[in-house]
C-alpha positions in Angstrom: -33.7 20.0 -23.1 -32.5 21.9 -20.5 -31.9 20.5 -16.7 -35.0 21.9 -15.1 -37.2 20.0 -17.7 -35.0 16.8 -17.9 -35.7 16.4 -14.2 -39.0 17.2 -14.5 -39.7 14.4 -17.0 -37.5 11.9 -15.6 -39.5 12.4 -12.2 -42.8 11.3 -14.0 -41.0 8.7 -15.1 -41.2 8.0 -11.1 -37.2 7.7 -11.0 -35.5 8.8 -7.8 -32.8 11.6 -8.3 -30.5 9.3 -8.1 -31.3 7.2 -10.9 -31.9 10.6 -12.6 -28.0 11.0 -12.6 -26.8 7.7 -12.6 -28.6 6.5 -16.3 -26.7 7.7 -19.4 -28.4 10.1 -20.5 -29.3 8.7 -24.1 -31.1 5.8 -22.4 -32.9 8.4 -20.2 -34.2 10.8 -23.3 -35.3 7.2 -25.0 -37.9 6.5 -21.8 -39.3 10.4 -21.8 -39.6 9.3 -25.4 -41.8 6.7 -24.8 -43.8 8.7 -21.9 -44.5 11.1 -24.9 -45.9 8.8 -27.0 -47.6 6.8 -24.4 -49.5 10.1 -23.1 -50.6 10.7 -27.1 -47.9 13.6 -27.2 -46.0 12.5 -29.9 -46.4 9.6 -32.5 -43.8 7.1 -32.6 -41.9 7.2 -35.9 -42.2 4.0 -38.2 -39.1 3.2 -40.4 -39.7 2.5 -44.0 -38.0 -0.2 -45.5 -35.8 0.6 -48.6 -35.5 -1.5 -51.6 -32.0 -1.1 -52.8 -32.8 1.3 -55.8 -34.9 3.6 -53.4 -31.7 3.6 -51.4 -29.2 4.4 -54.2 -31.7 7.6 -55.6 -31.5 8.8 -52.5 -27.8 9.6 -53.3 
């Protein structure tokens, strides 16, 4: 994500410009992902619990 889009989505979250550049990048990206899910633009990822045998089969 480039800087203009980052600022745009941060402003959509109601953040001030000071907050945008004060919060860590990863935290802001998490909030943007939540906004996307809330607006129906993305599906929330569901984690599947693996059994030991399934996990060992992934190797």
